[in-house]
VEXKOL-89448 format. One record per atom (N, C-alpha, C, O): x, y, z. Coordinates in steps of 0.001 Angstrom, whole numbers, plus 524288, in hexadecimal, padded with zeros to 5 digits. Example, Ala and Ser with C-alpha at 12.3 -4.5 7.8 and 13.67 -1.06 7.14 Angstrom:
// residues 2
833867E9C681E78
8300C7EE6C81E78
833907F31C81E78
8379C7F30982111
832327F73681BA8
835667FBDC81BE4
832648001E81EBE
834618047281F67
***
This chain:
// residues 299
76A1E82E1A7EBC4
76F7982FB97ECFC
76F95833C57F160
7738A834557F40E
76B358369D7F221
76B2F83ABB7F615
76B6A8387F7FB9B
76CB083B507FF4A
76A2B8335B7FC3D
76A3F830FD80169
76FB382F348030C
7707582D8A8077E
7737082F857FF8F
778BC82DE0800D6
77B55831D18047E
77A7F83685803F3
77E7D82FEF8083C
7816E8339280B91
785998365380858
786F18348480418
787AC83AB280A50
78BC083D768075C
7908D83A0180687
792F88383B80A49
791EA8390F80197
79623835728004A
79B608374F8027A
79E77834308046F
79C5783C6980220
7A14783E7980436
7A19C83DA680A14
7A5D483CB680C31
79D3583DFF80CAC
79D1783D0481244
79E57837578137F
7A10D836398174F
79C60833BC81049
79D8A82E348110B
7A36082D1C81067
7A5B282A2681366
7A5AF82F9180C6C
7AB4682ED480B7D
7AE71830F78100F
7B21F82E73811DE
7AD0483592811E9
7AFC0837ED81655
7AF108349881B39
7B2C9833B881E24
7AA42832BD81C1B
7A92E82F75820B2
7AC9E82A98820A4
7AF0F8294882492
7ACCD827F381C34
7AFD28231381BD8
7B59E8241581CBE
7B842820F581F46
7B7A18287481AAC
7BD2B829C081B5B
7BE6C82AFB8210C
7C273829488230E
7BB0882DE7823A7
7BBEA82F428292C
7BB9482A6782C93
7BEC0829AE8301D
7B7B78270F82B80
7B7238223C82E84
7BBEB81EBF82DD5
7BD9C81C2683182
7BE0F81EB782925
7C2B281B7F82814
7C77E81D8A82AF9
7CA6481A8382D54
7C851822AB82ACB
7CD09824FF82D14
7CC618267A832CD
7D03E826F6835A0
7C7778273683493
7C69A8291F839DF
7C85682EBD83A80
7C9C48306383EC9
7C83A831B48363B
7CA2F8370F83656
7C7DA83A30831D9
7C7D48386882D62
7C5E383EE18330B
7C4018426882EFB
7C89B8444B82BA1
7C82F844B5826DC
7CD068456F82E3E
7D18D8478282B71
7D3C28439F82790
7D4EA8450F8231F
7D46083EAB82926
7D68183AB78259F
7D2BC839918212D
7D45D8389B81CC1
7CDAB839AB82262
7C9C4838F181E46
7CA2383D5C81A48
7C9B883C7581594
7CAEE8422381C33
7CB708469D818AE
7D02E8460881525
7CFEE8474E81084
7D4908441881754
7D945843408142B
7D83E83F3E80FE9
7D9CE83FFA80B6C
7D59883AFC81157
7D482836E380D82
7D10B838E28091D
7D1E48379F8048C
7CD2A83BFD80A81
7C96483DE3806A3
7CB27842E6803FA
7C877844F980093
7CFC0844D380597
7D1DB849AE80356
7CE1984E3F8042E
7CD2B85164800AA
7CBF484E85808F6
7C86A852B380A76
7CA5E8554C80F74
7CDF285356811FF
7C803859AF810D5
7C93685C17815DC
7C6118594C81A1D
7C21B856CF81900
7C7DC859BC81EF6
7C5018575C8234C
7BF94859B1823D9
7BBD8856F78252A
7BF2B85EC8822D2
7BA058615282343
7B64185F3F81F1A
7B19585EBB8201A
7B84B85E1081A6E
7B4F885BFA81646
7B2FA8568D817B9
7AE6E85545816D7
7B67B8535E819F8
7B4EB84E2081BAD
7B0E084E8682004
7AD0284BAB82003
7B1C285211823BA
7AE07852D782805
7A8B78547F825EA
7A4AE852B0827CB
7A8B6857EF82203
7A3CA859D081FB2
7A0E38554F81D11
79C1E854E581D89
7A3C1851ED81A4B
7A14584D90817A1
79EE9849B881B89
79AA3847B281AA9
7A1AC848B381FDA
79F9884536823DC
79AE7847B18268C
7972184501827D6
79B2184CD282764
796A984F90829C9
791D084EF682666
78D8784E258286C
7927484F5D82142
78E0884EA281DB4
78BD48491781E26
787168484B81E0B
78F628454581EA8
78DA783FDB81F31
78AC983F178245C
786C683C7282494
78CE5841748288D
78A588410182DAD
784F38439982DA7
7814D841B783029
78482847E482AD3
77F6284A5F82A47
77B96846B58277E
776F784676828CD
77DA0843DD8239F
77A5A8405082097
7786583BC7823EA
773CB83A64823BA
77C0E8396B8270E
77A7F834DC82A32
777E58368182F4B
7753F8335C831CA
778A383B5E830D6
775FE83D618356B
7788983C3383A9C
775F283C6883EA7
77D8C83AF783A99
78052839F883F88
7862B83A8783EAD
78808839F783A47
7891F83BA2842DE
78ED583BFF84251
7913C836AA8414C
78F88832B984376
795358369883DFA
797D4831B883C8E
79D508314B83EE9
79F7082D0183F60
79F98835C284064
7A4DD835D784297
7A5038390B84792
7A1EB83CA384858
7A8B1837A384AEB
7AA1083AD284F70
7AFCA83C4684ECE
7B329838DB84E83
7B0E18415484E98
7B6558431184E3A
7B8F88427E8538D
7B6B5843DF85791
7BDC1840758538E
7C0CA83FE885858
7C6268424D85781
7C77A843ED8532E
7C93C8428185BB4
7CE8D8449A85B41
7D2028411A857DD
7D611842CB855EB
7D05983C358572F
7D375838898540E
7D15C837E084E8F
7D39E834F384B7B
7CD1783A8684D3D
7CAF283A1084800
7C50D83A1D84803
7C2A483DCB849F6
7C2B383609845D7
7BD05835B884587
7BB548301584667
7BDB382C798444A
7B74382F548497D
7B52482A1C84A6F
7AF6F82A02848CF
7ACB482DF784901
7ADB18256684734
7A84B824CA84584
7A498824B784A35
7A5D58227384E44
7A02582727849A5
79BF8826A184D7F
799708214584CA7
79A7281ED2848A3
7963981F608503F
7936E81A7284F4C
7906A81A8384A29
7905B816A78474A
78DEB81EEB84909
78B1F81F5F8440D
78EEA81F3083F7D
78DC781CED83B67
793768219D84040
797768218B83C32
7998481C1283B30
79A8E81AA4836B7
79A1E818F983F5F
79BED8139083EBD
797FB8105B83BA6
7997680D5483838
792F08110583CDC
78EE380E38839F0
78ED880FF283436
78E5380CC2830A5
78F678150683373
78F6D8171F82E1D
79414814FD82B07
79393813B88266B
798AA8149882D9E
79D4C8128D82AFC
79C7E80CDF82955
79DF480B5B82503
79A22809B482CD6
7992F8043B82B76
7958D803C7826BF
7968C800C382323
7915C806CE826D8
78DAF806A58227C
7901D808CB81D7A
78F28806CE81935
7934580CDF81E15
795C780F3B8198A
799A380B708170F
79A1980B3A81247
79C738086581A54
7A0368049D81845
79D78800BF814AA
79F8B7FF4C81094
798C27FF1481639
795D77FB89812E7
7944C7FE1080DC4
7948B7FB9C809A3
792B6802F880E0B
7912F805C380947
795E280691805B3
7957B805F9800F2
79A5D807EE80807
79F1A808A3804E4
7A0CA8038080275
7A2E3803617FE22
79FD67FF3280554
7A1177FA148031F
79DE07F8F77FE45
79FDC7F6C17FA7C
798E37FA7E7FE5B
795897F9CB7F9CD
797707FD167F53A
797607FB5E7F0BC
79922801DF7F674
79B2E805527F260
7A023802F77F005
7A0E2803017EB45
7A391800E27F37C
7A8667FE737F1A3
7A7347F9C47EE2D
7A9D27F8E97EA3C
7A3307F6B17EFAC
7A1AE7F2287EC84
79FA97F3DF7E734
7A0CB7F16F7E337
79CA77F8197E734
79AA97FA237E240
79F1B7FBEE7DEC1
79F177FAFD7DA0A
7A2F77FE917E12A
7A7818005A7DE28
7AA947FBBB7DC13
7AC717FBD07D7A4
7AB1C7F79F7DF59
7ADF67F2F37DDAF
7AB337F0587D91D
7ADBA7EE817D575
7A5FA7F02F7D952
7A2FB7EDE27D50E
7A3CD7F0F17D002
7A45C7EEB07CBCC
7A3DC7F6237D085
7A4C87F9697CBEF
7AA2E7F8777C9B4
7AAEA7F8597C4F4
7AE0E7F7C87CD46
7B35D7F6AA7CB83
7B38E7F1847C898
7B6207F1157C48D
7B0CE7ED8D7CAAB
7B0DC7E8737C82A
7AE6B7E8AF7C2BD
7B0227E5FC7BF26
7AA537EBFE7C22C
7A7D77EC847BD15
7AB887EEED7B91C
7AB327EDD17B471
7AF0F7F23B7BB00
7B2CF7F4BC7B77A
7B7A57F1557B691
7BB267F2CF7B39E
7B7D27ECD07B916
7BC667E9737B8A5
7BF037E8E47BDF2
7BE727EC3E7C158
7C1E37E49E7BE9F
7C4597E3827C3A1
7C8E87E73C7C488
7CC867E77C7C160
7C8B97EA227C8DA
7CCDD7EDD97CA2B
7CF6D7EC197CF44
7CCC07EB3F7D32B
7D47B7EB947CF39
7D76E7EA237D3E7
7DA4B7EEFC7D5CF
7DD757F13E7D2FA
7D92A7F0907DA9E
7DB8F7F54A7DCC7
7DF937F3A77E0E1
7DE457F1C27E519
7E4847F47A7DF72
7E8ED7F2D67E2B5
7EB627F79C7E537
7EC297FB9F7E2AF
7EC987F7207EA38
7EF907FB247ECFD
7F4AB7F89D7EEAB
7F4B47F41A7F055
7F9007FB7B7EE3F
7FE0D7F9187EF4E
801DC7FD007F1A2
8014B801BD7F108
805C87FADD7F452
80A3D7FE147F5E5
80CC4800347F0EB
80D6C7FD3E7ED30
80E398053D7F0B6
80FFB807AE7EBD5
81481804F07E91A
8142E803DF7E46D
818B2803C77EBE8
81D45801797E961
81C3B7FBE77E798
81E397FA407E38B
819247F9017EA90
817C07F3B07E8FB
814AE7F3D07E3E5
8158B7F09F7E067
811187F7897E385
80DFF7F80B7DEC0
811757F9557DA17
810E17F7047D5EB
8150E7FD027DAC9
8184D7FECF7D66F
81C587FAC97D4C2
81D427FA0E7D018
81EC77F8297D88C
823497F4DD7D755
822107EF0A7D6EA
824DC7EC337D43A
81DF47ED397D981
81CCA7E79A7D958
817AB7E6617D690
817777E2EA7D33C
813847E93D7D7F0
80E607E7EB7D5DC
80DAC7E9887D028
80C007E65E7CCF1
80EED7EE657CEE0
80E067F04D7C98D
810CA7ED0A7C561
80E637EBE27C160
815B47EB827C61F
8183B7E8517C215
815947E3087C133
8167C7E0897BD31
812547E14D7C4E2
80FC47DC377C470
80A027DC977C2DC
807997D89F7C19C
807CF7E13F7C2E8
8023F7E1C97C1D6
800C57E0357BC46
7FC587DE9A7BB4F
804677E0A77B8A9
8034A7DF037B350
801D87D93F7B337
7FE527D7A87B05A
804917D61E7B65A
803747D0857B69C
7FDEB7CF947B8A2
7FB177CC477B694
7FC677D27A7BCA4
7F7107D1EA7BEBC
7F3037D3937BAB3
7EF097D0F37BA0B
7F3FF7D7EC7B7FD
7F0407D9E37B423
7EF9C7D60A7AFA0
7EB477D5537ADAB
7F3DC7D3917ADF7
7F3817CFCE7A9B3
7F0577CB087AB49
7ED907C8C27A816
7F0C57C9827B04A
7EDD77C4FE7B23A
7E8367C6697B38E
7E4D37C3017B3B7
7E72F7CB7D7B484
7E1F77CD4D7B60C
7E0827D2257B2E3
7E02A7D66C7B50E
7DFA77D1887ADD3
7DEC87D61B7AA75
7D9D47D9247ABC8
7D9657DDB87AA61
7D6157D6B27AE72
7D13B7D96B7AFA9
7D1677DCA77B497
7CD9E7DF557B5DC
7D5C17DC757B767
7D6317DF487BC5E
7D9067E4717BB86
7DD837E48E7B9CD
7D65A7E8AF7BCC1
7D8E77EDD07BCAA
7DB317EEEA7C201
7D9137ED347C5F7
7DF807F1C47C223
7E25C7F29E7C70D
7E2BA7F86B7C842
7E3FC7FB9A7C4E2
7E19B7F9B77CD25
7E2A47FEED7CF33
7E6A37FE547D393
7E5BB7FB6E7D74E
7EAFD801037D326
7EF35800767D6F8
7F047805A67D9A3
7F146809927D70A
7F012805B07DED5
7F16D80A4E7E1E2
7F59E808CB7E5CD
7F61D804377E730
7F8A980CA47E79C
7FCF780B767EB24
7FD4680F567EFA7
7FC09813F37EF18
7FEF080D597F414
8005B8107F7F89E
8024580CB67FCB9
801AF807F97FC26
8049580ECD800EA
8067580B6C8051E
8023C80A588092F
803078071D80CA8
7FDCF80CF8808D3
7F9B280C4C80CB9
7F600807E980B1C
7F54E806D780679
7F3A98056680EFD
7EFDB8014D80DEA
7EAC6803DB80C2D
7E8C18073A80EF4
7E8A780260807B3
7E3C5804CB805F2
7DF398032C8096B
7DF457FEF980BC2
7DB5A80683809B6
7D68A8054A80C71
7D2F1802AB8087C
7D0978054D80538
7D2807FD77808C4
7CF947FA91804D8
7C9CE7FBFE804C5
7C7357FB5B800C6
7C7BB7FDF48093D
7C23E7FF7180970
7C142804AD806D4
7BCED805BA80507
7C543807F58069F
7C48980D4D804CD
7C71880E4E7FF7F
7C60C8124E7FD0A
7CA6280AC97FDBC
7CD1780B7D7F8CB
7CBE3806EE7F52B
7CABA802A07F6F8
7CC28807DC7F022
7CB5D803B17EC55
7D07D800BF7EBA6
7D363801A97E7EC
7D18E7FD377EF49
7D6477FA087EF2A
7D4B77F45E7F01A
7D2027F32D7F3E5
7D66D7F0DE7ECA1
7D5357EB517ED2F
7D9377E8807F092
7D7D77E5337F3C9
7DE297E9D47EFD2
7E2477E75D7F2E6
7E6F57EAFB7F33B
7E7857EEAA7F031
7EA4D7E9CF7F704
7EEC87ED327F816
7F3A97E9D77F8C1
7F37B7E5B87FB39
7F7F97EB9E7F691
7FD0D7E93A7F79C
8001B7ED397FAB9
801DC7F12C7F89C
800BC7EC357FFB8
802F07F01E80338
8086B7EE9D80500
809FF7EA14804C9
80B3D7F294806C2
8107F7F1F5808DB
810167F1F580ECC
80ECA7F5F281127
8112D7ED8B8112F
810BA7ED19816D6
80BEA7EA0C8186E
807E97EA30815C4
80C507E75081CC1
808137E3EB81E95
803A37E71082100
804547EB87822A6
7FF1F7E4A482129
7FA8E7E6F0823B0
7F71F7E2738259D
7F6FA7DE4382342
7F45C7E365829EC
7F0BC7DF8382BEF
7EB437E1C182C01
7EA697E61C82DDB
7E7907DEC7829FC
7E2157E06E82A11
7DEA87DBA182933
7DF607D8D18255E
7DAEF7DAA982CB8
7D77E7D61D82C03
7D3EB7D69B8274D
7D1DC7D2B382565
7D32A7DB6582568
7CFA77DC4382106
7D2667DBB281BC6
7CFDB7DB9C817B2
7D7917DB5081BDD
7DA927DB3281705
7DD857D61081664
7DF677D3CA81A30
7DDDF7D44E8118E
7E15B7CFFB81038
7E6CA7D24D80F89
7E7907D5CB80C52
7EA857D06281288
7EFE47D26B8125B
7F39D7CDD3811A6
7F3967CA29814C3
7F6CD7CE0480D92
7FA9D7C9D480CC5
7FFD17CC1180AD8
7FFE47CF8880782
804287CA1280CF4
809477CBC880B0D
80A387C99580599
8089C7C5348046E
80CCD7CC948024A
80DAC7CADC7FCEF
812AA7C7A97FC5C
812727C3267FAB5
8171E7C9E67FDB1
81C097C7117FD56
820167C9B4800CD
81FAD7CE5C801EE
824087C6B480280
828217C91D805A5
82B747CCBC8024E
82C7F7CBA37FDBD
82D107D0F280495
830587D4BD801E4
835A77D4E980499
836137D3EE80949
8399F7D6278019F
83ED77D6A5803D4
840A57DC4B80350
840C97DE707FF03
842017DEA9807A8
843BE7E415807B4
849B77E41C807FE
84BFE7E21280BB4
84C347E66780418
851E97E61F803BB
854237EB1F8014F
851627EDD67FE73
859117EC5C8026D
85B8E7F0F780020
85C917F02D7FA4B
85E2A7EBF67F89E
85B9B7F44B7F737
85C477F40E7F18E
85EF27F8FC7EF9E
85EAE7FD217F20B
8618A7F8657EB26
8642F7FCCF7E8AA
864127FC077E2C9
862817F7E57E0E3
865B97FFFA7DFEC
8663E7FF647DA47
86B687FC9E7D929
86EF27FCD07DC69
86BF37FA057D4A2
870E67F77B7D354
875837FB437D360
879C57F9DF7D520
874AC800187D171
878F0803EC7D164
87A85805787D6E9
87F268061B7D80B
876A7806117DA58
877DF8074E7DFCE
87AF5802E27E249
87EBB803D57E51D
879657FE1B7E141
87C287F99A7E375
881C07F93A7E15C
885637F7F87E43D
882597FA527DC63
8878D7FA227DA13
88B1C7FE3B7DC93
88FBE7FD4C7DD73
888D3802CE7DDB3
88BDE807007E00B
88D31805E27E5C5
8915A807637E7A8
889A18033D7E882
88A48802737EE1F
88C247FCFD7EFA0
88CE27FBE87F440
88CE37F9A07EBE8
88DEB7F4297ED16
892767F3617F0D9
8922D7F0137F453
896967F6577F032
89B247F5B37F399
89A3C7F7F37F90D
89D3B7F6E27FCA8
896157FB147F9A4
895167FD8E7FEB3
890D97FACD801E1
890087FC1580671
88E2F7F7137FF87
889EF7F46C8024B
88B067EE9680283
88A837EBD67FE9A
88C837ECBF8070D
88D4C7E721807D3
88A457E52780C89
889447E07B80D0C
888D47E8CA80FFE
885E57E75F814B0
881027EAC58151B
880A07EEE7812AE
87D537E8EE81836
878687EBCA818E2
879627F15381AD7
877007F508818E9
87CE37F1EA81EAC
87DCE7F70F820F7
880297FAFD81D25
880027FFB281E19
882597F90D818CF
884917FC97814E6
8805E8000A81266
8818B8043D8105F
87B807FE418128E
877488015081035
8762B806558133F
873FD80A0A81119
877A58067481835
8768D80B0E81B6A
8792B80FFE81950
877548145381A4F
87D6580F5E81675
8803B813EB81467
87EB48153580EC8
8810B818A280C59
87AC38127680CB7
8792E813578074A
87436816AB806FE
871AD817B180AF3
872DE8185680239
86E1C81B6280151
86966817BA80184
86871814BC7FDE0
8668281803805C6
861FF8149E80683
85CF88178A8054F
85C6981C1F806A8
8595B814EA802CD
854458171B80179
8503B814B38051A
8504A80FFC80608
84CC0817E580721
848B98161980AB9
8438C81555807DD
841AD818D780529
84147810B780881
83C0380F9D806A3
838588105380B49
837E980CDE80E99
835BB814C280B85
832F6816618103E
82EA2812AD811F0
82DB48120C8169D
82BFD8103B80E40
8278B80CF480FA9
828CD8073B81063
8254B8041C81169
82DC3805C680FE1
82F388003C81025
82E6E7FE0581596
82F2E800C181978
82CEA7F90B815E1
82C267F67581AE4
8314B7F58881DB0
831737F5478227D
8358F7F50481AAB
83AC67F45C81CEE
83E0F7F91981B74
83EBA7FA45816D7
840157FBC781F56
843518006381E71
849187FF0781F49
84A607FAE882167
84C848028B81D99
8522B8019D81E09
853E3800378239E
856D97FC7A82441
8522D80309827AC
853E88019982CF3
852877FBFB82E66
855987F94C830F3
84DE07FA3282CC3
84C477F4D582DDB
84FAA7F0F482AE1
851187ECDD82CF7
850F37F23A82603
8542D7EEB0822E4
859A37EE3C8252F
85BBB7E9EF825A9
85BF37F2A882699
861247F27D82907
860F47EF7982E32
864727EC5F82F57
85CE77F06683146
85C677EDBB83648
85BED7E7D28358A
85E137E4CC8389A
859197E63083176
8587F7E09C83059
85DB07DE1682EE0
85E4B7D95582F48
8616B7E14482D2C
866977DF4782BC0
86AB27E08682FDF
86F637E06682ED4
868D97E1BA8348F
86C6D7E27B838F1
86EE77E7CD83951
8728D7E88E83C5C
86CFD7EB9083641
86F287F0DE83657
86B4C7F45C8393D
866F67F54983760
86CDC7F64583DBE
8694F7F958840FA
8694C7FF2783F94
8661D802208419F
86CD0800C683C20
86D338064783A96
8696C8075283617
869388045283256
8667480B8B83678
862D880D0083250
8656D810E282E9B
8691D813938301E
8638781133829C2
865B98150D82616
8653B81A958283D
8614E81BF482AA8
8693F81DBA82756
869308231D82944
865778268682624
8631E82A2682841
864EA8255E82118
861698286781DC6
8604D8253F818D4
862B982136817DA
85C978272F815C0
85B48824C4810BA
85BE9828D480C75
85A6582D5980D16
85E258272B80825
85F1F82AD7803EB
85A0582C648013B
8598B830BF7FF3F
85637828D78012B
85114829D87FEE2
84D04826B1801E4
84E52822BF80450
8482882861801C3
843DF8254F803FE
83F13825F280089
83E2182A257FE64
83C10821C080001
8375C821C57FCC3
8330481EEC7FF9F
8340581B84802DE
82E24820577FE64
829B481DB2800D3
82749819967FD4C
823328176C7FE99
829B38187A7F8E8
827E7814637F559
82C8F811047F3C1
830B3813077F25C
82BD380BDD7F3FC
8301F808517F2B4
831D1808BD7ED08
83674808337EBDF
82E1C809B37E96C
82FAD809FF7E3F6
8335C80E9F7E302
836C380E557DFA0
832B4812DB7E5F1
83647817467E56C
83BA2815E27E7B7
83FB0817607E59B
83B92813057EC09
8407D8113E7EE65
8438E80DF27EA7B
8483380EDA7E9A3
840F180A1F7E817
843A1806887E48C
845AF809507DFB1
849F0808167DDD2
842B880D047DDA7
8449280FDD7D90B
8491F813747DA80
84CA7814417D756
849158159A7DF37
84D7C818CE7E0F7
85267815807E16E
856A7817397DFFD
851D3810C77E370
8564C80D307E3E6
8585980BCA7DE81
85D1480BC47DDA1
854D180AA07DAE2
856708092E7D59B
8596880D957D2E8
85CA880C9E7CF80
85844812707D476
85AFF816EB7D234
860218181B7D4FD
862BA81BF67D3C3
86196814D37D8B7
8669E815727DB56
866B38197E7DF9E
86AD881B8F7E0EA
8621A81AB37E1E5
861D781ED17E5DE
862F681CDA7EB66
8633481FF57EF0F
863A4817C47EC04
864D5815B67F131
8635B810027F1B3
8621980D677EDDC
8638880E197F68B
8624E808AE7F7CC
85D3D8089B7FAF1
85C8380BC97FE7A
859BE804FB7F9A8
854B4804BA7FC52
853C47FF567FE96
855D47FB6B7FCB5
850A27FF3F802A3
84EC77FA69804FA
849387F9B180303
845AD7FC8D80490
848777F5D97FF96
8435B7F5797FD0B
841857EFDF7FC43
8444D7EC1A7FD59
83CC77EF817FA5A
83A167EA8B7F981
83C0F7E7C57F4A1
83C537EA117F06A
83D757E2C07F544
83F1E7DFA67F0CD
83A9A7DEB37ED0A
83B707DE1E7E857
835D57DE8B7EF16
8313A7DDD07EBBC
8306C7E28C7E835
82F917E1FD7E383
830B27E7307EA7C
82FEB7EBE97E75D
834737ECD47E39C
833B67EEFE7DF61
8390B7EB367E522
83DAF7EC147E1E1
83E9D7E7A37DE03
8426E7E7BC7DB16
83B337E3CC7DDFD
83C0E7DEFE7DAFD
83D897DFFD7D54B
841877DE077D376
83A5B7E3057D27A
83B6C7E3D97CCE5
840767E6EC7CC12
8434B7E5EE7C850
8419E7EAA17CF87
846577EDCA7CEFE
84B317EA927D04C
84F557EB687CE01
84AB77E6F27D3EA
84F107E3637D51E
8500B7DFB77D089
854877DEBF7CF16
84BCE7DDAA7CE3F
84C5B7DA157C9D3
84E947DCD37C508
851737DA7E7C1F5
84D347E1DB7C46F
84F1E7E4D47BFED
854A57E6DA7C0B2
856F87E8FA7BD10
856C77E6377C567
85C0A7E8187C675
85C527EDE17C7B5
860937F01D7C7E6
857D27F0567C891
857CF7F5DC7CA08
8595E7F6917CFBC
85B557FAAF7D141
8587C7F28C7D2DB
859DF7F28B7D864
85CC87ED847D9AD
85C0E7E9867D718
8600C7EDBF7DDA7
862AF7E9127DFA7
862647E92D7E597
861F37ED537E7FB
862A47E49F7E7E4
862B07E4557ED95
868377E5327EF93
86BFD7E3497ED49
868A97E8117F3D5
86DCD7E93B7F60C
870807E43E7F7ED
875237E36F7F6F3
86D8C7E0EE7FA9D
86FAB7DC077FCA1
86C8C7D7887FA3B
868EB7D5977FCB8
86DD67D5D67F586
86AA57D1FF7F2BE
86A3E7CCB87F576
866727C9E37F4A4
86E0A7CB5B7F8A4
86DEB7C63F7FB33
86BCF7C67F800C2
86BD57C29180388
86A027CB0A80267
868137CBA3807BC
862527CCFB80799
860AE7D097804E1
85F427CA0B80A8F
859A57CAEE80AB2
858617D03280D2C
85B027D1F6810CB
854537D29E80B25
8525B7D75480D9F
84EA17D5C8811FB
84ED97D168813F7
84B497D94F8136E
847587D83881770
842627D657814B5
8404E7D9038114A
840867D1C28163A
83BDF7CF79813E4
837047D0E28170C
8371B7D0B781BDA
832CF7D24481461
82DE87D370816FF
829817D33A8130F
82A677D38380E58
824B57D2BA81503
8201B7D34B811B6
81E907D907811CE
81D5D7DB2E815EF
81E9A7DB7B80D41
81D8B7E11580CFA
8186E7E25280A3D
815E77E63380B89
816D67DF1680673
8123B7E04F80346
80DD47DC758046B
80E9C7D7B8804AB
809267DEB280519
8049A7DBA78069E
800037DCC580301
7FF157E13A80176
7FD2F7D8A5801B3
7F85D7D9297FEBD
7F3DD7D9B280295
7F33C7D67880618
7F0B77DDCF801E5
7EC917DF0E805A6
7E7847E04A802B1
7E77E7E3517FEF5
7E33C7DDDC80478
7DE237DF458024E
7D9DD7DD678060B
7DAB27D9B2808FE
7D54D7DFEF805F3
7D0F67DE2D80940
7CF797D88D807F5
7CFBD7D6ED80371
7CDEA7D59D80BEC
7CCA97D01E80B25
7C8A17CF60806D3
7C9037CBB6803BB
7C4C77D2D78069F
7C0A07D250802C4
7C2557D32D7FD29
7BF9B7D1867F990
7C6C17D5B77FC51
7C8827D6DD7F705
7CA787D20B7F425
7CB0E7D2217EF5F
7CB7E7CDD07F70A
7CD8B7C9137F492
7C9A47C6AD7F0C3
7CB257C3917ED6A
7C49C7C8177F13A
7C0A37C5FA7EDB3
7C05A7C9077E897
7BDC67C74D7E4EA
7C2ED7CD7E7E84A
7C2E37D0837E375
7C6627CDD07DF75
7CAD57CC697E0A0
7C45E7CD1C7DAD0
7C7287CA1F7D6DA
7CC7B7CC787D590
7D05B7C9A77D523
7CCA97D1A37D4F3
7D1997D41A7D386
7D59B7D39B7D7E8
7DA3F7D2E57D6E0
7D3D67D3FB7DCCC
7D7677D35A7E13B
7D97D7CDCD7E16C
7DE2E7CCFC7E218
7D5FD7C9F17E0D4
7D7A67C4797E0F3
7DBA67C3537DCAD
7DF707C0817DD94
7DACF7C5827D80F
7DE847C4AD7D3C5
7E3D27C7257D4F9
7E7E97C4CB7D40C
7E3AE7CBEB7D70D
7E8A17CE8E7D830
7EB957CBC17DC8C
7F0577CB257DC3A
7E8D17CA0B7E09D
7EB5C7C75F7E4F4
7EDDD7C24D7E30C
7F2437C1147E48E
7EB1E7BF567DFBF
7ED4E7BA7F7DD9A
7F2267BBA47DA57
7F6117B8DF7DAB0
7F1D87BFC27D729
7F65B7C1497D3EE
7FAEC7C3027D758
7FF687C19C7D652
7F9C37C60E7DB69
7FDE27C7F87DEDE
800947C3727E1A5
805577C3807E24C
7FD927BF887E349
7FFE57BAF57E5D1
803AF7B82C7E222
807C97B6517E3D3
802577B7E07DD23
805DF7B56F7D94F
80ADA7B8A17D8B3
80F207B6747D859
80A497BDD57D894
80EDD7C1367D823
8126A7C09B7DCDE
817317C06A7DC54
8101A7C04D7E17C
813177BFAF7E64F
815E67BA6F7E64B
81A747BA1B7E7CE
813277B6477E492
815827B1117E46D
81A247B0E97E0B3
81E2E7AEA07E1F6
8199A7B3537DC18
81DEA7B3637D85A
8227B7B6927DA64
827027B5527D95B
821427BAC87DD5A
825677BE097DF96
828867BAF27E397
82D4C7BB747E3DB
825E27B7C47E6B2
8288D7B4C57EAC3
82C267B0A87E886
82FDD7AF057EB1A
82B137AEE97E3A0
82E417AAD07E157
832887ACF37DDC8
835357AA027DB13
8331D7B2227DDD6
837317B47D7DA80
83C8E7B3877DCE2
840807B52F7DAB2
***
């Protein structure tokens, strides 16, 4: 064990090489920049040559550093394989990463069906709007909001979504006589869904209204908070019919213009490294997800 390089130095090296910055690596590792520099210095002392050149734009690998990174990637791959083998011995674990609102409003209500069909698969679910780094995080697949292109990843759209104005039944009952045209919404309490692919100005523009809302009564960075605020009568929101599906069916929400189509687009994508398709738990989940998508399209 004494012949091993300093492990903390290896971790710091990999983080700096990934980010091209000592500062960003320090943020990721929750360390100070000086601590990261010290750990890399120890590693450089061990290998006997400099691995990075600091520049005004960050840090770049030296030729020796590039060779070390290539060799280290192979070693980390072996470690990852060993960890995967250990996971398999403990039972099949499927690690899903998802857009937060999709996970809360669409995926979670359906996971019971997957678990009943696949009782031997344990699930770990994490959420954020960022694309996970499959090489650096324990993530098997991702359901993301918004398209992405990458030759190394399998990327497929799940289903078309319809973005439309929604309100609570009580709000609609109160405002029914005041809303007959699209432009009538401009004078109402509008809620902003900050992360949505379609915003109010785009929706109004698509309906021939060039005027944007003067203000929003509320704004949220998560769609599930937007929908619950609407259900509580706090205003009118422009939101996803997919995410609002159960609340629309339960009568907690209604569409402002039920006979008028919203804006159609593909918003949710299934993403995973090409090699992950051979993992049994991933293959099972993808097959199950395709069935769920097919049944949704025929509703």
